[in-house]
C-alpha positions in Angstrom: -2.3 8.6 -13.1 -3.6 8.5 -9.5 -2.4 6.8 -6.4 -4.4 7.0 -3.2 -3.3 5.5 0.2 -5.7 4.4 2.9 -4.4 3.6 6.4 -5.9 0.8 8.6 -8.7 1.5 11.0 -7.5 -1.6 12.9 -4.9 -4.4 12.8 -3.4 -7.0 15.1 -1.1 -10.0 15.4 -2.8 -13.3 16.3 -0.5 -16.0 17.5 -1.0 -19.6 18.6 1.6 -19.5 21.3 -0.7 -17.4 23.5 -4.1 -18.2 21.8 -6.3 -15.8 23.9 -3.9 -12.8 23.9 -4.9 -9.5 22.1 -2.3 -7.3 20.5 -4.5 -4.6 19.0 -2.3 -1.7 20.1 1.1 -3.2 19.5 3.6 -1.3 17.2 4.6 -4.6 15.5 2.6 -7.4 13.7 4.3 -10.6 12.6 4.1 -13.6 10.3 5.9 -16.6 11.6 6.3 -20.3 11.8 8.5 -21.7 14.6 8.8 -24.2 17.4 8.5 -23.2 21.1 10.7 -24.3 24.0 8.5 -27.4 24.4 9.0 -28.4 20.8 5.5 -27.5 19.7 4.8 -25.8 16.3 3.6 -22.3 16.6 2.1 -19.9 14.0 1.7 -16.1 13.8 -0.7 -14.3 11.4 -1.8 -10.7 10.8 -5.4 -9.3 10.6 -5.9 -5.8 9.1 -9.0 -3.8 8.1 -9.4 -0.6 6.1 -12.5 1.7 6.4 -15.4 0.8 4.2 -16.5 4.4 4.1 -13.1 5.6 2.9 -12.9 2.9 0.2 -16.4 3.7 -1.0 -15.5 7.4 -1.1 -12.4 6.8 -3.2 -14.2 4.5 -5.7 -17.3 6.6 -6.0 -15.9 10.1 -5.9 -12.4 9.8 -7.2 -12.1 6.8 -9.4 -15.6 6.8 -11.0 -15.8 4.4 -13.9 -12.1 4.0 -14.3 -10.5 0.6 -13.7 -8.4 0.4 -10.6 -5.9 -1.8 -8.7 -5.8 -2.2 -4.9 -2.9 -3.6 -3.0 -2.0 -4.1 0.7 1.5 -2.8 1.7 3.4 -3.5 4.9 7.0 -2.5 5.7 9.5 -5.0 7.2 10.8 -4.0 10.6 12.9 -7.1 11.3 13.4 -10.7 10.1 15.1 -13.9 11.2 15.7 -17.3 9.6 14.3 -16.0 6.3 13.7 -18.8 3.8 15.5 -18.7 0.4 12.0 -18.6 -1.2 8.6 -18.2 0.3 5.2 -16.7 -0.4 2.8 -14.5 1.7 -0.9 -14.9 1.2 -3.8 -12.5 1.8 -7.5 -13.4 2.0 -10.6 -11.4 2.9 -11.9 -12.4 6.3 -15.3 -13.9 6.5 -16.5 -12.5 9.8 -15.9 -9.3 11.8 -13.5 -8.9 14.8 -12.6 -6.4 17.6 -9.3 -4.6 17.5 -8.7 -4.5 21.3 -6.2 -2.6 23.3 -3.6 -5.3 24.1 0.1 -5.5 23.4 2.4 -8.5 22.8 3.5 -10.0 26.1 1.0 -8.2 28.3 0.8 -9.5 31.9 -1.9 -10.4 32.7 -3.0 -11.4 29.2 -5.1 -8.8 27.6 -8.4 -10.2 26.2 -10.1 -7.0 25.0 -10.2 -8.1 21.3 -9.2 -10.4 18.5 -6.8 -13.3 19.3 -5.8 -16.6 17.8 -8.9 -18.3 19.4 -11.5 -15.5 19.6 -12.8 -12.6 17.5 -14.3 -10.4 20.2 -13.9 -8.8 23.6 -13.7 -11.0 26.6 -12.8 -14.3 24.9 -16.1 -14.5 23.0 -17.1 -15.5 19.5 -14.4 -18.1 18.7 -13.2 -18.4 15.2 -15.0 -21.3 13.5 -13.0 -24.5 13.0 -15.7 -26.7 11.4 -18.7 -26.3 9.1 -17.3 -23.5 7.0 -19.7 -21.8 4.6 -19.4 -21.9 0.9 -16.1 -20.5 -0.3 -14.8 -20.1 3.2 -12.0 -21.9 5.0 -9.5 -21.7 7.8 -6.4 -23.6 9.0 -4.9 -24.4 12.3 -2.6 -26.8 14.1 -4.4 -29.6 16.0 -4.5 -28.5 19.6 -4.3 -24.8 18.6 -7.7 -24.3 17.0 -8.5 -20.9 15.7 -6.4 -18.5 13.5 -9.1 -16.9 11.5 -11.6 -17.8 8.7 -11.5 -16.4 5.2 -12.9 -16.5 1.8 -11.1 -18.4 -0.9 -13.6 -17.6 -3.6 -16.9 -15.8 -4.2 -19.4 -16.1 -7.1 -16.6 -17.7 -9.2 -14.0 -15.0 -8.3 -10.7 -16.1 -6.8 -10.1 -14.4 -3.4 -6.6 -15.7 -2.8 -3.8 -13.2 -3.4 -0.1 -13.8 -2.9 3.3 -12.4 -3.3 6.5 -14.4 -3.8 9.8 -13.5 -2.2 13.4 -14.7 -2.5 16.3 -14.2 -0.1 17.5 -10.9 -1.6 14.1 -9.2 -1.9 13.2 -6.3 0.4 10.7 -8.6 2.2 8.2 -5.7 2.3 4.7 -6.9 1.6 2.9 -5.7 -1.5 -0.1 -7.9 -2.4 -2.7 -7.2 -5.1 -6.1 -7.7 -3.5 -8.2 -6.0 -6.3 -10.6 -9.0 -6.6 -11.5 -8.9 -2.9 -11.9 -5.1 -2.8 -14.2 -5.1 -5.8 -16.3 -7.9 -4.2 -16.4 -5.9 -1.0 -17.4 -2.7 -2.8 -20.1 -4.5 -4.7 -21.5 -5.9 -1.5 -21.0 -9.5 -2.6 -18.9 -10.1 0.6 -18.7 -7.9 3.7 -15.6 -5.8 4.3 -14.2 -7.6 7.4 -10.6 -6.8 6.5 -7.9 -9.3 5.5 -5.8 -12.0 7.0 -2.2 -12.3 6.0 -0.3 -15.6 6.5 2.9 -17.2 5.3 2.7 -20.4 3.2 1.5 -23.5 5.0 4.7 -25.5 5.1 6.6 -22.6 6.7 3.8 -22.1 9.2 4.2 -25.7 10.2 8.0 -25.7 10.1 9.9 -27.8 12.7 13.5 -27.1 11.6 13.7 -23.3 11.9 12.2 -20.2 13.5 11.0 -18.1 10.6 9.8 -14.7 11.8 8.9 -11.6 9.7 8.0 -8.5 11.7 6.2 -5.6 10.2 5.2 -2.1 11.4 1.6 -1.8 12.4 -0.9 1.1 12.3 0.3 2.0 15.8 3.9 2.4 14.8 5.8 5.6 15.7 7.6 5.5 12.4 6.6 6.7 8.9 5.9 3.1 7.8 2.3 2.1 8.7 0.5 -0.4 6.6 -1.6 0.9 3.7 -4.1 0.0 1.1 -2.9 1.5 -2.1 -5.6 2.2 -4.7 -4.3 3.1 -8.2 -6.1 4.1 -11.4 -5.3 5.8 -14.7 -7.2 9.1 -15.1 -4.5 10.7 -17.3 -5.4 12.8 -20.4 -3.1 13.7 -23.2 -3.9 16.5 -25.6 -0.9 18.7 -26.6 -2.9 21.3 -28.6 -0.4 23.6 -30.3 2.5 22.6 -28.0 5.6 21.0 -29.4 6.6 17.7 -27.9 10.0 17.8 -26.2 12.5 15.6 -27.9 16.0 16.4 -26.7 17.4 14.8 -23.5 19.1 18.1 -22.6 16.1 19.4 -20.9 14.8 21.4 -17.9 11.6 20.3 -16.2 10.2 22.2 -13.2 7.1 22.5 -11.1 5.9 26.0 -11.7 3.1 26.2 -9.1 4.7 24.5 -6.1 3.5 26.4 -3.0 6.0 24.6 -0.8 3.5 23.5 1.8 0.1 21.8 1.6 -2.5 20.6 4.1 -3.2 16.9 4.1 -6.5 17.2 2.3 -7.8 17.6 -1.2 -6.2 17.2 -4.6 -3.3 19.4 -5.8 -2.5 19.8 -9.5 1.2 20.2 -10.2 1.9 22.1 -13.4 5.2 21.4 -15.1 7.3 23.7 -17.3 9.3 21.7 -19.8 11.8 23.1 -22.3 15.2 22.3 -23.9 18.2 23.6 -22.0 19.6 24.9 -25.3 16.7 26.0 -27.6 17.3 26.7 -31.2 18.1 30.3 -32.1 15.2 32.2 -33.5 14.1 35.8 -34.1 11.3 36.6 -31.7 9.8 39.5 -29.7 9.6 37.4 -26.5 11.9 35.1 -24.6 12.2 31.6 -26.1 12.7 30.4 -22.5 9.0 31.1 -21.8 7.8 28.6 -24.4 6.4 25.5 -22.8 6.7 22.0 -24.3 4.6 18.9 -24.0 6.4 15.8 -22.6 6.3 12.5 -24.5 3.5 10.1 -23.7 6.1 7.8 -21.9 6.5 10.3 -19.1 5.8 9.5 -15.4 5.9 11.3 -12.0 7.2 9.9 -8.7 7.4 11.2 -5.1 10.5 10.6 -3.0 10.7 11.1 0.8 13.2 13.9 1.3 14.6 12.5 4.5 14.8 8.8 3.9 15.3 9.1 0.1 12.9 6.2 -0.4 10.3 6.4 -3.2 7.0 7.2 -1.5 5.2 6.8 -4.8 7.3 5.0 -7.4 7.2 5.5 -11.1 4.4 3.4 -12.7 4.0 3.1 -16.4 0.2 2.6 -15.9 -0.8 4.6 -12.9 1.6 7.6 -12.7 1.4 8.9 -16.3 2.0 12.6 -16.8 -1.0 14.3 -18.4 -1.0 17.2 -20.9 -3.4 19.9 -22.0 -2.9 23.0 -24.2 -1.1 24.7 -21.3 1.4 22.0 -20.7 2.2 18.8 -18.7 0.7 18.2 -15.3 -0.3 15.6 -12.7 -2.7 15.4 -9.8 -1.7 14.4 -6.2 -4.2 13.5 -3.5 -2.7 15.1 -0.3 -5.0 13.2 2.2 -3.3 10.0 1.1 0.1 11.2 2.1 1.8 11.0 5.5 1.8 14.5 7.0 4.7 16.4 8.6 7.1 15.2 6.0 9.0 16.7 3.1 8.7 15.2 -0.4 10.5 15.7 -3.7 8.9 15.6 -7.1 10.7 13.5 -9.7 10.0 13.1 -13.4 11.0 10.1 -15.6 10.6 10.4 -19.4 12.0 9.0 -22.6 13.8 11.6 -24.7 16.0 11.1 -27.7 15.8 7.3 -27.2 17.0 7.4 -23.6 15.2 7.2 -20.3 15.9 10.4 -18.4 15.4 11.0 -14.7 14.8 14.7 -13.9 15.3 16.0 -10.4 15.2 19.8 -10.1 14.8 20.1 -6.3 11.1 20.5 -6.3 10.4 19.9 -2.6 7.1 20.3 -0.7 5.8 19.6 2.8 2.5 18.1 3.8 1.2 19.4 7.2 -1.6 18.1 9.4 -5.1 19.5 9.1 -6.3 21.8 11.8 
């Protein structure tokens, strides 16, 4: 029942139209296949890397022996000539690269880091285009050599990850890269980050200008890329508590402090009870009796301003736990964007119906320091 977000330590757009240009500080990265004014095919790809130290810390000190899932997320900023159907691919990069300080369209061209042709500062260390190692490949247009090199497989494990889209999807990227992250964590391959590309026939398109722009790590918005690591550490032991069964219910966070620093783990305790409890003779208030929630109960976090689900309900990774005191869930604050207000939501199955509970439990995450 845990979700942890890591934000990139570096990312960049690499594009064949200006093959030596670096964009390491640009607010936008892009996937594209288009034809330039001279009628030549051009391609845009994205490279992104997350900290090995942070990944190792999450796996070693938070996940432990639990199974986990890891996925790369990017938010769409703008799109044009979107195909009816297309796929986006992610592969672990086979070599390291420099982020650089450039921006798209810099004049003169900035060559401080990674580009379509080169991996390093000052137009050095070109991407290999021949003699790839075992399980490594690359692709480029003749005359526009470069564009990255990546693993397709390692020790029999498939390193290719993809996500399919259709015309009415959100076009945000959410690609499961668990295989690659596990190989990086094990040391089987180095963590050089990932390359993201659109499918080959769209990269080489001659009949349209397909462009998908995403927010980068340098965005001034609340939508930077992230590596979302999820695992199930839920426990369920009701003790002497009754399990709530009526859909006429009240569920509240009883220990919400209202404001939290962006660090550490916070356990949110829930108070669950029927709105109209059965009459009974008692020396204490029946409204103080806590109930357990059914096993099919999940938590979610919504951004209070945008009303978007920051962490959506997940039947595997956002299960609500329970002990003899009552239901609860844990939230890692250092994986949440600071200086934002968030709302706690609960989804559960009661009396045969799926119930969404929103009791205005809002909290703010503030920056450390």
